[in-house]
Every structure is written in structure tokens, then in C-alpha cells.
matplotlib code that plots the C-alpha trace (Angstrom):
import matplotlib.pyplot as plt

x = [20.5, 24.2, 26.1, 28.0, 31.4, 33.2, 36.3, 39.7, 41.6, 43.7, 40.5, 41.0, 37.7, 39.2, 37.5, 40.8, 41.6, 38.2, 38.5, 42.0, 40.8, 38.0, 40.3, 42.7, 39.9, 38.7, 42.2, 42.7, 39.3, 40.1, 43.5, 41.9, 39.2, 41.7, 43.8, 40.9, 39.7, 43.2, 43.6, 40.2, 40.2, 39.5, 41.7, 44.9, 44.3, 45.1, 42.6, 40.0, 40.3, 40.0, 36.7, 35.5, 36.2, 34.3, 31.3, 31.4, 31.1, 27.9, 26.2, 24.7, 23.1, 21.8, 20.3, 18.8, 17.2, 15.9, 14.5, 12.8, 11.3, 10.1, 8.4, 6.8, 5.5, 4.2, 2.4, 0.9, -0.3, -1.8, -3.6, -4.9, -6.2, -7.8, -9.6, -10.9, -12.1, -13.9, -15.5, -16.7, -18.0, -20.0, -21.4, -22.5, -24.1, -26.0, -27.2, -28.3, -30.1, -31.9, -32.9, -34.2, -36.2, -37.6, -38.5, -40.3, -42.2, -43.3, -44.3, -46.4, -48.1, -48.9, -50.2, -52.5, -53.7, -54.3, -56.8, -54.2, -52.5, -53.0, -54.8, -51.7, -49.4, -48.9, -48.5]
y = [-54.5, -53.8, -51.3, -48.7, -47.9, -44.7, -45.7, -45.4, -48.6, -48.3, -48.3, -44.8, -43.5, -40.7, -37.9, -36.0, -36.2, -34.9, -32.0, -31.3, -31.3, -28.9, -26.4, -26.6, -25.9, -23.1, -21.5, -21.9, -20.3, -17.4, -16.8, -16.9, -14.4, -12.0, -12.2, -11.5, -8.6, -7.0, -7.5, -6.0, -3.2, 0.1, 2.1, 1.6, 0.2, 3.4, 5.4, 2.7, 2.5, 6.3, 6.2, 3.3, 5.5, 8.5, 6.2, 4.7, 8.3, 8.9, 5.6, 7.1, 9.9, 7.6, 5.2, 8.2, 9.4, 5.9, 5.6, 9.0, 8.1, 4.8, 6.3, 9.0, 6.3, 4.2, 7.3, 8.1, 4.6, 4.6, 7.9, 6.5, 3.4, 5.5, 7.7, 4.6, 3.1, 6.3, 6.5, 3.0, 3.5, 6.5, 4.5, 1.7, 4.3, 5.9, 2.5, 1.5, 4.8, 4.5, 0.9, 2.1, 4.8, 2.5, 0.0, 2.7, 3.8, 0.3, -0.4, 2.8, 1.7, -1.7, -0.2, 2.3, 0.1, 0.8, 3.6, 5.8, 6.8, 10.3, 11.0, 12.5, 9.5, 6.9, 3.3]
z = [1.3, 0.6, 2.8, 0.9, 2.6, 2.1, 4.1, 2.7, 1.8, 4.9, 7.1, 8.4, 7.1, 4.9, 6.8, 7.3, 3.6, 2.6, 4.9, 3.7, 0.1, 0.9, 2.7, -0.2, -2.7, -0.5, -0.4, -4.2, -4.8, -2.4, -4.1, -7.5, -6.4, -5.0, -8.1, -10.4, -8.2, -8.2, -12.0, -12.8, -10.2, -11.9, -9.5, -7.4, -3.9, -2.0, -4.1, -3.8, 0.0, 0.1, -1.9, 0.4, 3.4, 1.9, 1.0, 4.5, 6.0, 4.1, 5.2, 8.4, 6.5, 3.8, 6.4, 8.2, 5.0, 4.1, 7.6, 7.3, 3.9, 5.2, 8.2, 6.0, 3.6, 6.6, 8.0, 4.6, 4.2, 7.7, 7.1, 3.8, 5.5, 8.3, 5.7, 3.8, 7.1, 8.1, 4.6, 4.8, 8.3, 7.2, 4.3, 6.6, 9.1, 6.2, 5.0, 8.5, 8.9, 5.6, 6.4, 9.8, 8.1, 5.5, 8.2, 10.3, 7.2, 6.4, 10.0, 10.0, 6.7, 8.1, 11.4, 9.7, 6.9, 3.3, 3.9, 5.5, 2.2, 1.1, -2.2, -3.9, -3.0, -5.7, -5.1]

ax = plt.figure().add_subplot(projection="3d")
ax.plot(x, y, z, "-o")
ax.set_aspect("equal")
plt.show()
């Protein structure tokens, strides 16, 4: 199998040149991004910085409100799940009780035999 070599012609390996090219590209991109941002900014820098400071002051209150809302939602969901669990538990208990009652009646019928039915009972 042929080995592919990425070394420069002078045998130095070219790693420094690749890193330099990458840094140069990064710098050009950053300068271009800043230029576009300054040209398209809707307000002067001083005014924009003032608004950013004002918005930064409201961040703790917004985070607090978001946290409160999240905790309220969590508590509501937990209460809902608890109610559903209690409802299902009651349904199972009622079903078990009905099954026990039916089993007791059937056991009693089997122990007493067919003559034990009352005249007004229908089979």
C-alpha cells in the first residue's frame, strides 16, 4: 500500500504553515464579522452598551421568575401524577375486593350445594 506524505518539499512537515494559515483565516473572519456587525448595528455603540447593561440588570429577575414557573410546573405535574396513582390504587383495591366477594360467594355456593339456592333466585 502506498504511503501518502503531507510533508513540504523542504522536509519540514508543513505543520507551522498550516497553523499560520488557520490563524490568518481566523483573524480575517473575526475582522469581517466585527465589520459587518458595526455596519449593520441599529444604534450607536454607546447607546447599545447602555441597553445591554439595562437588559443585564433584569436577568436575575427573569431567571428567578423562570425558576419559580418551572418549580410550579414541576409541583403541578407531581400532584397530577399523585392523584392518578391514588385513583388507580383505589380502582385496583375495588377490583380486588369485588373479586374476593365473588370468590367467597362461589365458595359458599359450592359448599352448600345446588339445593341451597333460594326460590326467588334465578340461575
